[in-house]
C-alpha positions, 0 to 999 in steps of 0.5 A: 541513764545513758541517753543524752538530753539532746536526743529528740524523742522519736514518734511512736512506731507507725505503719510504714507503708501507710505513712509513706503513702501519706507523706511521699510529697513532703520535703524530708530527708530519709532521716526525717522520714525515719524519725517521723515514722518512729524509727532510727534510720537503720530500722527505717531502712530495714523495715522498708526492705520488708515492704518493697524491693526498692530502696527508700530513695528509689521508692520515693522517686518512683511514687512521686513520678507515678503521682505526677503522671496521674496529674499530667493525664488530668491536664495539670501543667508540668511545673505544677505537677513537678512541685505538687509531688515533691520534686524541687527542680523541673529540669531534674523532674523532666529528665527523671520522668522521661527515663522512667516512662520513655516520654516527656511530662509534656507528652504525658500531659497531651495523652501519649502513653508510656511504652513501658 
């Protein structure tokens, strides 16, 4: 048999969109997302391309930002929203949020709507 005993068995291949929606908040690398969805990294990226025009990394960032925006609209504190959706750094989160929506997270929290 050509398989090495050090290779970890992959999980059964599961629905990628459903899996990503359920797990976008998780602190995992793309390799870990792939393995957890039952795919090699190359198969994960190939399957992902079928479900989105965005790369997995961009999709993940955008999904987290949209979730944070919803939390902020409901009055969640900026730092709490940041960490709740999977960002690890408030400064990076705030800059990325402003670039995506054209307003700061604080402005979103106070009811300002994006100009996109």
